[in-house]
N, CA and C of each residue as an Amber inpcrd file, in Angstrom:
protein
   702
   0.8460000  -1.2080000   0.0000000   0.0000000   0.0000000   0.0000000
   0.8800000   1.2570000   0.0000000   0.5010000   2.2320000  -0.8150000
   1.3180000   3.4360000  -0.9260000   1.1680000   4.3290000   0.2960000
   2.2690000   4.9690000   0.6280000   2.2570000   5.9490000   1.7090000
   1.7960000   7.2870000   1.1330000   0.6020000   7.7080000   1.4890000
   0.0410000   8.9340000   0.9160000   0.7460000  10.1860000   1.4140000
   1.5180000  10.0460000   2.4790000   2.1980000  11.2080000   3.0470000
   3.6210000  11.3870000   2.5250000   4.0760000  10.4660000   1.6690000
   5.4450000  10.5810000   1.1800000   5.5750000  11.7680000   0.2220000
   6.7600000  12.3600000   0.2140000   7.0250000  13.5070000  -0.6510000
   7.2210000  13.0170000  -2.0830000   6.4940000  13.6290000  -3.0010000
   6.5710000  13.2550000  -4.4220000   7.0270000  14.4790000  -5.2160000
   8.2650000  14.4480000  -5.6600000   8.8230000  15.5920000  -6.3900000
   8.7090000  15.3770000  -7.8900000   8.2900000  16.4220000  -8.5860000
   8.4020000  16.4740000 -10.0390000   9.5660000  17.4050000 -10.3440000
  10.6670000  16.8350000 -10.8120000  11.8370000  17.6240000 -11.1980000
  11.6100000  18.1100000 -12.6270000  11.1840000  19.3470000 -12.7600000
  10.8810000  19.9140000 -14.0780000  12.1240000  20.5150000 -14.7210000
  12.3740000  20.1480000 -15.9560000  13.3400000  20.8770000 -16.7730000
  12.6390000  22.1480000 -17.2570000  13.3950000  23.0800000 -17.7760000
  12.8280000  24.3530000 -18.2110000  12.8280000  24.4830000 -19.7300000
  14.0050000  24.7310000 -20.3220000  14.0940000  24.9730000 -21.7600000
  13.7030000  23.7360000 -22.5590000  12.7580000  23.8950000 -23.4700000
  12.3420000  22.7820000 -24.3120000  11.3560000  21.8510000 -23.6450000
  11.0790000  22.0780000 -22.3630000  10.1110000  21.2600000 -21.6340000
   8.9010000  22.1020000 -21.2440000   9.1440000  23.1720000 -20.5210000
   8.0720000  24.0910000 -20.1340000   8.0820000  25.3770000 -20.9590000
   9.2480000  25.7310000 -21.4910000   9.3740000  27.0290000 -22.1690000
  10.0830000  26.9110000 -23.5130000   9.6880000  27.7780000 -24.4180000
  10.3690000  27.9490000 -25.7020000  11.2330000  29.2040000 -25.5760000
  12.5430000  29.0010000 -25.5370000  13.4890000  30.1150000 -25.3970000
  14.3630000  30.2890000 -26.6300000  14.0620000  29.5520000 -27.6930000
  14.9380000  29.5510000 -28.8620000  15.1290000  30.9530000 -29.4370000
  14.0420000  31.6460000 -29.7080000  14.1260000  32.9900000 -30.2780000
  14.7550000  33.9700000 -29.2930000  14.4080000  33.8240000 -28.0240000
  14.9600000  34.6940000 -26.9800000  16.4760000  34.5730000 -26.9030000
  16.9680000  33.3570000 -26.7430000  18.4130000  33.1810000 -26.5770000
  19.1860000  33.5350000 -27.8430000  18.5940000  33.2570000 -28.9930000
  19.2540000  33.6280000 -30.2470000  19.4070000  35.1450000 -30.3240000
  18.3500000  35.8640000 -30.0030000  18.3840000  37.3320000 -30.0650000
  19.3630000  37.9120000 -29.0520000  19.4150000  37.3210000 -27.8530000
  20.3360000  37.7990000 -26.8220000  21.7760000  37.6190000 -27.2670000
  22.0970000  36.4410000 -27.7880000  23.4710000  36.1880000 -28.2310000
  23.8590000  37.1170000 -29.3710000  22.9350000  37.3470000 -30.2890000
  23.2270000  38.2420000 -31.4080000  23.4470000  39.6700000 -30.9270000
  22.6740000  40.1070000 -29.9420000  22.8710000  41.4670000 -29.4290000
  24.1770000  41.5770000 -28.6510000  24.5500000  40.5170000 -27.9460000
  25.8270000  40.5410000 -27.2330000  26.9760000  40.6780000 -28.2260000
  26.8600000  40.0070000 -29.3530000  27.8980000  40.1270000 -30.3860000
  27.9600000  41.5550000 -30.9280000  26.8040000  42.1560000 -31.1340000
  26.7730000  43.5420000 -31.6190000  27.3840000  44.4940000 -30.5940000
  27.1170000  44.2330000 -29.3170000  27.6650000  45.0810000 -28.2550000
  29.1810000  44.9440000 -28.1760000  29.6860000  43.7430000 -28.3700000
  31.1380000  43.5190000 -28.3880000  31.7620000  44.2920000 -29.5440000
  31.1200000  44.2230000 -30.7150000  31.6260000  44.9450000 -31.8890000
  31.6280000  46.4480000 -31.6370000  30.5620000  46.9500000 -31.0360000
  30.4530000  48.3910000 -30.7790000  31.5150000  48.8620000 -29.7970000
  31.6880000  48.1120000 -28.7140000  32.6290000  48.5320000 -27.6820000
  34.0820000  48.4240000 -28.1370000  34.3690000  47.4110000 -28.9260000
  35.7620000  47.1800000 -29.3310000  36.0970000  47.7960000 -30.6830000
  35.0780000  48.3980000 -31.2930000  35.2760000  49.0380000 -32.6020000
  35.8460000  48.0430000 -33.6090000  35.2040000  46.8740000 -33.6750000
  35.6280000  45.8300000 -34.6120000  34.4280000  45.4230000 -35.4570000
  34.6600000  44.8130000 -36.6270000  33.5410000  44.3600000 -37.4650000
  32.6840000  43.3310000 -36.7250000  31.4030000  43.2990000 -37.0670000
  30.4900000  42.3630000 -36.4170000  30.9430000  40.9200000 -36.6060000
  31.4420000  40.5960000 -37.7830000  31.8960000  39.2230000 -38.0410000
  33.0240000  38.8320000 -37.0880000  33.9040000  39.7760000 -36.8140000
  35.0080000  39.5040000 -35.8860000  34.4860000  39.3300000 -34.4590000
  33.5360000  40.1650000 -34.0860000  32.9400000  40.0510000 -32.7480000
  32.1970000  38.7270000 -32.5990000  31.5120000  38.3300000 -33.6620000
  30.7830000  37.0540000 -33.6240000  31.7520000  35.8960000 -33.4400000
  32.8420000  35.9120000 -34.1720000  33.8450000  34.8490000 -34.0390000
  34.4520000  34.8310000 -32.6380000  34.6750000  36.0070000 -32.0880000
  35.2560000  36.1230000 -30.7490000  34.3210000  35.5190000 -29.7010000
  33.0430000  35.8850000 -29.7780000  32.0650000  35.3990000 -28.8020000
  31.8470000  33.8920000 -28.9390000  31.7540000  33.4220000 -30.1730000
  31.5050000  31.9990000 -30.3750000  32.7250000  31.1540000 -30.0150000
  33.9070000  31.6840000 -30.2140000  35.1170000  30.9680000 -29.7810000
  35.1390000  30.8590000 -28.2580000  34.7380000  31.9290000 -27.6040000
  34.6590000  31.9260000 -26.1370000  33.6670000  30.8670000 -25.6540000
  32.4810000  30.8210000 -26.2720000  31.4820000  29.8190000 -25.8940000
  31.9680000  28.4080000 -26.1960000  32.6690000  28.2650000 -27.3070000
  33.1720000  26.9400000 -27.6970000  34.0850000  26.3760000 -26.6180000
  34.8830000  27.2340000 -26.0140000  35.7970000  26.7900000 -24.9600000
  35.0490000  26.3560000 -23.7000000  33.8050000  26.8000000 -23.5550000
  33.0020000  26.4520000 -22.3770000  32.0840000  25.2580000 -22.6180000
  32.0850000  24.7030000 -23.8140000  31.1730000  23.6040000 -24.1220000
  31.3780000  22.4400000 -23.1630000  30.2620000  21.8480000 -22.7560000
  30.3210000  20.7230000 -21.8340000  30.4710000  21.1280000 -20.3790000
  30.4330000  22.4320000 -20.1020000  30.5410000  22.9310000 -18.7260000
  29.3130000  23.7840000 -18.3940000  28.9870000  23.8380000 -17.1160000
  27.8090000  24.6180000 -16.7270000  27.9810000  26.1050000 -17.0160000
  29.2220000  26.5750000 -17.0360000  29.4670000  28.0010000 -17.2710000
  29.0060000  28.4630000 -18.6530000  28.8510000  27.5290000 -19.5750000
  28.3620000  27.8960000 -20.9100000  27.0220000  28.6300000 -20.8080000
  26.2230000  28.2790000 -19.8220000  24.8800000  28.8410000 -19.6570000
  24.8670000  30.1470000 -18.8630000  26.0090000  30.5900000 -18.4000000
  26.0730000  31.6950000 -17.4420000  26.1900000  33.0500000 -18.1410000
  25.0400000  33.6560000 -18.4340000  25.0370000  34.9670000 -19.0820000
  25.6860000  36.0340000 -18.2060000  25.6130000  35.8650000 -16.9040000
  26.2530000  36.8270000 -15.9990000  27.7610000  36.7980000 -16.2210000
  28.3040000  35.6130000 -16.3360000  29.7390000  35.4410000 -16.6070000
  30.1020000  36.0510000 -17.9560000  29.2590000  35.7970000 -18.9680000
  29.5410000  36.3310000 -20.3060000  29.5720000  37.8580000 -20.2800000
  28.6130000  38.4360000 -19.5610000  28.5710000  39.8920000 -19.4630000
  29.8000000  40.4540000 -18.7830000  30.2320000  39.7750000 -17.7200000
  31.4230000  40.2170000 -16.9940000  32.6720000  40.0720000 -17.8600000
  32.7520000  38.9740000 -18.6000000  33.9120000  38.7150000 -19.4530000
  34.0880000  39.8180000 -20.5010000  32.9780000  40.2120000 -21.1370000
  33.0610000  41.1850000 -22.2300000  32.6300000  42.5950000 -21.8160000
  32.3410000  42.7640000 -20.5240000  31.9500000  44.0650000 -19.9910000
  30.7350000  44.6380000 -20.7200000  29.7200000  43.7980000 -20.8270000
  28.4830000  44.2300000 -21.4660000  27.3110000  43.9830000 -20.5070000
  26.2460000  44.7700000 -20.6080000  25.1340000  44.7200000 -19.6450000
  24.2010000  43.5310000 -19.8900000  24.5210000  42.3870000 -19.3050000
  23.7600000  41.1670000 -19.5660000  22.2860000  41.3290000 -19.1950000
  21.9790000  41.9730000 -18.0530000  20.5850000  42.0840000 -17.6130000
  19.7660000  42.9540000 -18.5650000  20.3190000  44.0720000 -18.9630000
  19.5920000  44.9690000 -19.8570000  19.2850000  44.2870000 -21.1880000
  20.2530000  43.5130000 -21.6780000  20.0470000  42.7910000 -22.9340000
  18.9760000  41.7160000 -22.7640000  19.0130000  41.0010000 -21.6450000
  17.9760000  39.9990000 -21.3700000  16.5980000  40.6560000 -21.3560000
  16.4680000  41.7370000 -20.6050000  15.1680000  42.3870000 -20.4290000
  14.6170000  42.9150000 -21.7510000  15.4930000  43.3260000 -22.6180000
  15.0730000  43.8830000 -23.9030000  14.3840000  42.8410000 -24.7870000
  14.6940000  41.5760000 -24.5600000  14.1710000  40.5250000 -25.4470000
  13.2210000  39.5530000 -24.7620000  12.8190000  39.8400000 -23.5310000
  11.9600000  38.9070000 -22.8020000  10.6030000  38.6820000 -23.4680000
  10.1890000  39.5940000 -24.3350000   8.9150000  39.3990000 -25.0250000
   8.9520000  38.2280000 -25.9990000  10.1500000  37.6840000 -26.2360000
  10.2850000  36.5300000 -27.1320000  10.1680000  35.2050000 -26.3760000
  10.0780000  35.2790000 -25.0700000   9.9520000  34.0860000 -24.2310000
   8.4870000  33.6610000 -24.1530000   8.2370000  32.3570000 -24.2790000
   6.8560000  31.8970000 -24.1280000   6.8090000  30.5230000 -23.4810000
   5.7570000  30.2890000 -22.7320000   5.5130000  28.9660000 -22.1680000
   4.9570000  28.0560000 -23.2510000   5.2740000  26.7820000 -23.1660000
   4.7410000  25.8250000 -24.1210000   3.2930000  25.4880000 -23.7670000
   2.5020000  25.0950000 -24.7570000   1.0930000  24.7690000 -24.5060000
   0.9340000  23.7120000 -23.4160000   0.0730000  23.9870000 -22.4760000
  -0.1970000  23.0420000 -21.4010000   0.6710000  23.2070000 -20.1770000
   1.6730000  24.0860000 -20.2260000   2.6040000  24.2300000 -19.1000000
   1.8900000  24.7130000 -17.8340000   1.1470000  25.7950000 -17.9420000
   0.4310000  26.3150000 -16.7710000  -0.5650000  25.2890000 -16.2370000
  -1.2590000  24.6580000 -17.1540000  -2.2740000  23.6660000 -16.7820000
  -1.6760000  22.5300000 -15.9630000  -0.5730000  21.9720000 -16.4320000
  -0.0080000  20.7970000 -15.7600000   0.6980000  21.1790000 -14.4610000
   1.3070000  22.3550000 -14.4030000   1.9420000  22.8030000 -13.1600000
   0.8980000  23.0270000 -12.0630000  -0.2030000  23.6610000 -12.4190000
  -1.2710000  23.9020000 -11.4350000  -1.9100000  22.5860000 -11.0020000
  -2.1270000  21.6970000 -11.9520000  -2.7150000  20.3890000 -11.6450000
  -1.8170000  19.6070000 -10.6950000  -0.5130000  19.6000000 -10.9760000
   0.4340000  18.8530000 -10.1400000   0.4160000  19.3650000  -8.7020000
   0.3590000  20.6670000  -8.5560000   0.3210000  21.2440000  -7.2040000
  -0.9660000  20.8350000  -6.4830000  -2.0760000  20.8690000  -7.1820000
  -3.3550000  20.4730000  -6.5760000  -3.3370000  19.0130000  -6.1290000
  -2.5820000  18.1790000  -6.8520000  -2.5060000  16.7500000  -6.5400000
  -1.4610000  16.4370000  -5.4680000  -0.8010000  17.4660000  -4.9640000
   0.1340000  17.2570000  -3.8670000   1.5740000  17.0080000  -4.2590000
   1.8980000  17.2000000  -5.5310000   3.2880000  17.0490000  -5.9610000
   4.0890000  18.3070000  -5.6230000   5.3710000  18.1230000  -5.4100000
   6.2990000  19.2360000  -5.2470000   6.8270000  19.5950000  -6.6280000
   6.5670000  20.7980000  -7.0890000   7.1000000  21.2680000  -8.3730000
   8.4810000  21.8710000  -8.1390000   9.5130000  21.1640000  -8.5740000
  10.8840000  21.6370000  -8.3780000  11.5160000  21.8940000  -9.7410000
  11.8810000  23.1220000 -10.0010000  12.4960000  23.4790000 -11.2780000
  13.9920000  23.2380000 -11.1960000  14.4990000  22.3990000 -12.0870000
  15.9310000  22.0770000 -12.1160000  16.4510000  22.4010000 -13.5090000
  17.4390000  23.2700000 -13.5850000  17.8550000  23.7920000 -14.8770000
  19.3560000  24.0200000 -14.9490000  19.8780000  23.9550000 -16.1780000
  21.2860000  24.2910000 -16.4040000  21.5040000  25.8010000 -16.4440000
  20.4180000  26.5630000 -16.4390000  20.5400000  28.0220000 -16.3900000
  21.0970000  28.4450000 -15.0330000  21.5270000  29.6990000 -14.9480000
  22.0020000  30.2250000 -13.6640000  20.8730000  31.0050000 -12.9990000
  20.9270000  31.0990000 -11.6880000  19.8160000  31.6310000 -10.8990000
  19.3780000  33.0500000 -11.3130000  20.2940000  34.0200000 -11.4730000
  19.8290000  35.3720000 -11.8150000  19.0430000  35.4190000 -13.1220000
  19.4300000  34.5810000 -14.0820000  18.7730000  34.5990000 -15.3940000
  17.4160000  33.9040000 -15.3450000  17.3500000  32.7230000 -14.7520000
  16.0730000  32.0060000 -14.7230000  15.0510000  32.7510000 -13.8650000
  15.4910000  33.3960000 -12.7930000  14.5540000  34.1800000 -11.9770000
  13.9870000  35.3600000 -12.7670000  14.8280000  35.9840000 -13.5690000
  14.3800000  37.0890000 -14.4170000  13.2670000  36.6140000 -15.3470000
  13.4420000  35.4180000 -15.8910000  12.4750000  34.8860000 -16.8520000
  11.1970000  34.3970000 -16.1700000  11.3350000  33.7390000 -15.0380000
  10.1500000  33.2850000 -14.3000000   9.3030000  34.4690000 -13.8500000
   9.9650000  35.5130000 -13.3950000   9.2300000  36.6880000 -12.9060000
   8.5670000  37.4480000 -14.0490000   9.2010000  37.4460000 -15.2030000
   8.5750000  38.0730000 -16.3690000   7.2690000  37.3530000 -16.7190000
   7.3030000  36.0230000 -16.6420000   6.1190000  35.2200000 -16.9590000
   5.1260000  35.1410000 -15.8010000   5.5530000  35.6400000 -14.6260000
   4.7140000  35.6250000 -13.4150000   4.3300000  34.2050000 -12.9950000
   5.3010000  33.2880000 -13.0300000   5.0070000  31.9030000 -12.6400000
   5.9590000  31.3850000 -11.5580000   6.7660000  32.2610000 -10.9830000
   7.7100000  31.8130000  -9.9510000   6.9860000  31.0960000  -8.8130000
   5.7890000  31.5500000  -8.4840000   5.0570000  30.9870000  -7.3460000
   4.5470000  29.5720000  -7.5960000   4.5770000  29.1130000  -8.8350000
   4.1120000  27.7580000  -9.1410000   5.1410000  26.6940000  -8.7730000
   6.3530000  27.1320000  -8.4340000   7.4180000  26.1890000  -8.0850000
   7.7050000  26.2490000  -6.5910000   7.9240000  25.0730000  -6.0210000
   8.2470000  24.9720000  -4.5960000   9.7380000  25.1310000  -4.3370000
  10.5160000  25.1170000  -5.4060000  11.9560000  25.2750000  -5.2660000
  12.6160000  25.4010000  -6.6210000  13.8620000  25.8050000  -6.6020000
  14.6360000  26.0320000  -7.8200000  16.0750000  25.6060000  -7.5710000
  16.5960000  24.7600000  -8.4520000  18.0000000  24.3550000  -8.3650000
  18.6480000  24.6420000  -9.7120000  19.6780000  25.4700000  -9.6930000
  20.3290000  25.9300000 -10.9130000  21.7580000  25.4090000 -11.0010000
  22.3510000  25.5870000 -12.1640000  23.7060000  25.0600000 -12.3590000
  24.7330000  25.7720000 -11.4950000  24.5120000  27.0710000 -11.2160000
  25.4650000  27.7650000 -10.3500000  25.2670000  27.4010000  -8.8820000
  24.1180000  26.8140000  -8.5330000  23.9260000  26.3010000  -7.1720000
  24.8350000  25.1030000  -6.9100000  24.8740000  24.1820000  -7.8850000
  25.6030000  22.9200000  -7.6940000  26.9380000  22.8980000  -8.4270000
  27.2140000  23.9450000  -9.2040000  28.4700000  24.0760000  -9.9660000
  28.6550000  22.8970000 -10.9090000  27.5670000  22.5120000 -11.5670000
  27.6210000  21.3630000 -12.4740000  26.4140000  21.3860000 -13.4030000
  26.5200000  20.6440000 -14.5040000  25.3890000  20.4320000 -15.3900000
  24.4690000  19.3680000 -14.8060000  23.2470000  19.2920000 -15.3090000
  22.2910000  18.3080000 -14.8080000  22.7520000  16.8760000 -15.0550000
  23.5710000  16.6770000 -16.0670000  24.0670000  15.3300000 -16.3710000
  24.8280000  14.7260000 -15.2020000  25.3540000  15.5610000 -14.3210000
  26.1080000  15.0730000 -13.1580000  25.2020000  14.4080000 -12.1240000
  23.9170000  14.7330000 -12.1740000  22.9740000  14.2140000 -11.1840000
  22.8760000  15.0570000  -9.9260000  23.7050000  16.0890000  -9.8160000
  23.7490000  16.8570000  -8.5650000  22.4920000  17.6900000  -8.3170000
  21.8300000  18.1170000  -9.3870000  20.5580000  18.8320000  -9.2050000
  19.5470000  17.9160000  -8.5030000  19.4890000  16.6720000  -8.9550000
  18.5270000  15.7160000  -8.3960000  18.9020000  15.3270000  -6.9670000
  20.1840000  15.1160000  -6.7540000  20.6410000  14.7580000  -5.4040000
  20.2880000  15.8550000  -4.4030000  20.4970000  17.1050000  -4.8080000
  20.2060000  18.2170000  -3.9010000  18.7060000  18.3200000  -3.6300000
  17.8950000  18.1120000  -4.6640000  16.4510000  18.1770000  -4.4860000
  15.9220000  17.0840000  -3.5740000  16.4270000  15.8720000  -3.7520000
  16.0060000  14.7550000  -2.9010000  16.3660000  15.0120000  -1.4440000
  17.5620000  15.5490000  -1.2430000  18.0160000  15.8460000   0.1170000
  17.2070000  16.9860000   0.7280000  16.9530000  18.0080000  -0.0640000
  16.2360000  19.1870000   0.4240000  14.8300000  18.8390000   0.9160000
  14.1410000  17.9670000   0.1610000  12.7590000  17.6260000   0.5100000
  12.6370000  16.2570000   1.1790000  13.7930000  15.6190000   1.4340000
  13.8280000  14.3150000   2.1020000  12.8800000  13.3280000   1.4140000
  13.0620000  13.2080000   0.1080000  12.2030000  12.3520000  -0.7100000
  12.9430000  11.0960000  -1.1650000  12.1760000  10.0430000  -1.4040000
  12.7370000   8.8160000  -1.9570000  12.7310000   8.9200000  -3.4770000
  13.8270000   8.5450000  -4.1380000  13.8930000   8.6450000  -5.5990000
  12.7380000   7.9480000  -6.3140000  12.3500000   6.7920000  -5.8330000
  11.3090000   6.0110000  -6.5090000   9.9420000   6.6840000  -6.4860000
   9.7740000   7.6870000  -5.6250000   8.5000000   8.4150000  -5.5450000
   8.5150000   9.6770000  -6.3980000   9.6260000   9.9110000  -7.0980000
   9.8190000  11.1730000  -7.8200000  10.0160000  10.9380000  -9.3140000
   9.7820000  11.9830000 -10.0920000   9.9320000  11.9350000 -11.5400000
  10.8300000  13.0760000 -12.0200000  11.6550000  12.7760000 -13.0110000
  12.3540000  13.8220000 -13.7590000  11.6360000  13.9650000 -15.0890000
  11.2900000  15.1970000 -15.4370000  10.5430000  15.4730000 -16.6620000
  11.3720000  16.4180000 -17.5150000  11.7540000  15.9730000 -18.7160000
  12.5910000  16.8270000 -19.5430000  12.7530000  16.3300000 -20.9600000
  13.4260000  17.1400000 -21.7700000  13.5580000  16.8530000 -23.2020000
  14.9520000  16.4060000 -23.6050000  15.9060000  16.4050000 -22.6630000
  17.2810000  16.0450000 -23.0130000  17.5950000  14.6520000 -22.4740000
  17.8600000  13.6830000 -23.3580000  18.0980000  12.3080000 -22.9180000
  19.2340000  12.1700000 -21.9140000  20.2700000  12.9790000 -22.0630000
  21.4440000  12.8740000 -21.1930000  21.2620000  13.6880000 -19.9180000
  20.8470000  14.9490000 -20.0730000  20.7500000  15.8540000 -18.9310000
  19.5670000  15.5300000 -18.0130000  18.4340000  15.1390000 -18.5980000
  17.2030000  14.9820000 -17.8220000  16.8220000  13.5360000 -17.5210000
  17.2080000  12.6200000 -18.3900000  16.7250000  11.2450000 -18.2670000
  17.7890000  10.3060000 -17.6910000  18.9090000  10.1630000 -18.3750000
  19.9380000   9.2090000 -17.9320000  20.4410000   9.5230000 -16.5290000
  20.6890000  10.7990000 -16.2570000  21.2270000  11.1880000 -14.9470000
  20.2290000  10.9060000 -13.8290000  18.9420000  11.0850000 -14.1100000
  17.9090000  10.8300000 -13.1000000  17.7170000   9.3340000 -12.8630000
  17.7630000   8.5620000 -13.9360000  17.5710000   7.1110000 -13.8020000
  18.6880000   6.4790000 -12.9750000  19.8850000   7.0140000 -13.1010000
  21.0080000   6.4720000 -12.3160000  20.7470000   6.5930000 -10.8170000
  19.9720000   7.5840000 -10.4370000  19.6750000   7.8140000  -9.0210000
  18.3910000   7.1240000  -8.5690000  17.7130000   6.4620000  -9.4990000
  16.5050000   5.7350000  -9.1300000  15.2060000   6.4870000  -9.3200000
  15.2630000   7.6670000  -9.9550000  14.0360000   8.4030000 -10.2450000
  13.3440000   7.7880000 -11.4520000  12.0340000   7.9450000 -11.5170000
  11.3230000   7.6050000 -12.7380000  11.3820000   8.8140000 -13.6730000
  11.2040000   8.5570000 -14.9480000  11.4620000   9.6180000 -15.9220000
  10.3480000   9.7200000 -16.9590000  10.1170000  10.9610000 -17.3880000
   9.1690000  11.2500000 -18.4620000   9.9100000  12.0720000 -19.5130000
  10.0670000  11.5080000 -20.6900000  10.8040000  12.1770000 -21.7640000
   9.8410000  12.9720000 -22.6380000  10.1310000  14.2510000 -22.8120000
   9.3110000  15.1420000 -23.6420000   9.8990000  15.1790000 -25.0520000
   9.2950000  14.4410000 -25.9460000   9.8720000  14.2830000 -27.2790000
   9.8470000  15.5680000 -28.0950000   8.9960000  16.5010000 -27.7510000
   8.8570000  17.7390000 -28.5180000   9.9720000  18.7440000 -28.2470000
  10.7700000  18.5350000 -27.2090000  11.7250000  19.5270000 -26.7330000
  12.7420000  20.0760000 -27.7090000  13.3990000  19.2090000 -28.5090000
  14.4490000  19.7300000 -29.3960000  13.9760000  20.8150000 -30.3530000
  12.6780000  20.8900000 -30.6090000  12.1510000  21.9260000 -31.5030000
  12.2200000  23.3190000 -30.8860000  12.4490000  23.3850000 -29.5720000
  12.3960000  24.6730000 -28.8710000  13.7070000  25.0080000 -28.1640000
  14.7840000  24.4020000 -28.6230000  16.0800000  24.6000000 -27.9750000
  17.0360000  25.2920000 -28.9310000  17.7200000  26.3080000 -28.4380000
  18.7060000  27.0230000 -29.2510000  20.0710000  26.9300000 -28.5940000
  21.0710000  26.4650000 -29.3570000  22.4480000  26.4780000 -28.8760000
  23.2610000  27.3360000 -29.8390000  23.9280000  28.3530000 -29.3040000
  24.6840000  29.2670000 -30.1550000  25.9780000  28.6170000 -30.6510000
  26.4140000  27.5530000 -29.9800000  27.4650000  26.6710000 -30.5000000
  26.9290000  25.2600000 -30.3040000  27.6970000  24.2520000 -30.6350000
  27.1710000  22.8830000 -30.5680000  26.8140000  22.4680000 -29.1440000
  27.6440000  22.7910000 -28.1640000  27.3970000  22.5370000 -26.7360000
  26.6740000  21.2100000 -26.5040000  25.4510000  21.2390000 -25.9650000
  24.7420000  20.0120000 -25.6100000  23.8770000  19.4660000 -26.7390000
  23.9230000  20.0780000 -27.9150000  23.0750000  19.6370000 -29.0190000
  23.1920000  18.1370000 -29.3040000  24.4050000  17.5450000 -29.2860000
  24.5040000  16.1030000 -29.5490000  23.7520000  15.2450000 -28.5380000
  23.5140000  15.7690000 -27.3410000  22.7550000  15.0130000 -26.3330000
  21.3980000  14.5670000 -26.8660000  20.7960000  15.4070000 -27.7110000
  19.4520000  15.1170000 -28.2020000  19.4320000  13.9380000 -29.1710000
  20.6030000  13.5290000 -29.6610000  20.6820000  12.3800000 -30.5650000
  20.9110000  11.0720000 -29.8130000  21.1890000  11.1720000 -28.5190000
  21.4540000   9.9690000 -27.7220000  20.1630000   9.1660000 -27.5370000
  20.3310000   7.8520000 -27.5370000  19.1790000   6.9740000 -27.2890000
  19.2400000   6.5110000 -25.8470000  18.3170000   6.9710000 -25.0680000
  18.2700000   6.6430000 -23.6410000  16.8560000   6.1850000 -23.2980000
  16.7570000   5.1110000 -22.5480000  15.4380000   4.6090000 -22.1490000
  14.8300000   5.5080000 -21.0760000  13.5440000   5.7710000 -21.2180000
  12.8060000   6.5020000 -20.1840000  11.5810000   5.6720000 -19.8100000
  11.0280000   5.9460000 -18.6470000   9.8530000   5.1940000 -18.2110000
   8.6190000   5.5400000 -19.0350000   8.5340000   6.8100000 -19.4250000
   7.3840000   7.2660000 -20.2010000   7.8560000   8.2850000 -21.2360000
   7.0790000   8.4100000 -22.3200000   7.3490000   9.4000000 -23.3630000
   6.0650000  10.1770000 -23.6240000   6.1700000  11.4990000 -23.7160000
   4.9960000  12.3170000 -24.0410000   5.2950000  13.1890000 -25.2530000
   4.2330000  13.5120000 -25.9800000   4.3510000  14.3940000 -27.1420000
   3.6980000  15.7480000 -26.8930000   3.0820000  15.8930000 -25.7200000
   2.4740000  17.1600000 -25.3000000   2.3850000  17.1470000 -23.7780000
   2.5130000  18.3030000 -23.1660000   2.5570000  18.3770000 -21.7020000
   1.3180000  17.8230000 -20.9920000   0.0960000  18.0440000 -21.4990000
  -1.0700000  17.5130000 -20.7860000  -1.0610000  15.9940000 -20.6190000
  -0.3090000  15.2800000 -21.4510000  -0.2270000  13.8230000 -21.3300000
   0.3880000  13.4060000 -19.9930000   1.1480000  14.3020000 -19.3810000
   1.7860000  13.9890000 -18.0940000   0.7300000  13.7360000 -17.0200000
  -0.3800000  14.4370000 -17.0890000  -1.4530000  14.2310000 -16.1070000
  -1.9750000  12.8010000 -16.1660000  -2.1410000  12.2760000 -17.3630000
  -2.6370000  10.9090000 -17.5300000  -1.6490000   9.9020000 -16.9530000
  -0.3650000  10.1240000 -17.2110000   0.6680000   9.2150000 -16.7110000
   0.6740000   9.1900000 -15.1890000   0.7050000  10.3600000 -14.5790000
   0.7770000  10.4290000 -13.1200000  -0.4890000   9.8800000 -12.4660000
  -1.6240000  10.0880000 -13.1020000  -2.8790000   9.5440000 -12.5720000
  -2.8450000   8.0220000 -12.5720000  -2.3480000   7.4300000 -13.6570000
  -2.2620000   5.9690000 -13.7440000  -1.2730000   5.4160000 -12.7310000
  -0.1500000   6.1100000 -12.5540000   0.8530000   5.6660000 -11.5830000
   0.2630000   5.6610000 -10.1780000  -0.5170000   6.6840000  -9.8610000
  -1.1330000   6.7720000  -8.5340000  -2.1340000   5.6420000  -8.3000000
  -2.7120000   5.1430000  -9.3870000  -3.7200000   4.0840000  -9.2660000
  -3.1080000   2.6940000  -9.1720000  -1.8120000   2.5750000  -9.4440000
  -1.1600000   1.2590000  -9.4340000  -1.1510000   0.6510000  -8.0330000
């Protein structure tokens, strides 16, 4: 018999799972390149090569996602550039519905992302959905990418939850699925995710080609409600 009082965490991924940030991040990176060109009085093509070479050196590390670091490196106003393009950020269909439903059903909504805290908070607050999450674990919190499993380990410890009672929900086979399964979490793979992901260099793009087994696969967010309902009935 199931323990109805046990903590049940939904570890939500962000980009490509709940949000479409492709246009937003593309525009931000392009404006950062223009700002580098303006400040250094160099051609845009040279600034673009400079910025992309810098990102290339960070591939495979959590710092690749750190816009605050990028701004500090090139002495450009990362926050102002982010704010200028936030109108390009949008939630994916069904995101609000499933987050509210999960909370009503007693799940802990925990956002786990490779983004850094100042940036993801800016975006959550713009969308006015920060209150839908019971917690947030970012790459600068754990100093690692999600593939390390440290986001999940910290969440389990924080809420004193058993892995088998929790789910990782995401679109990246390596970052969201394989790392969670190693810790004993159940997993829901969002097959639609790669359509909404932008990488300014190759970075984690090859992850999406990896074949990793997941417990469940969905093609739209509302399908998650059906899965969790069936699991509860088992």
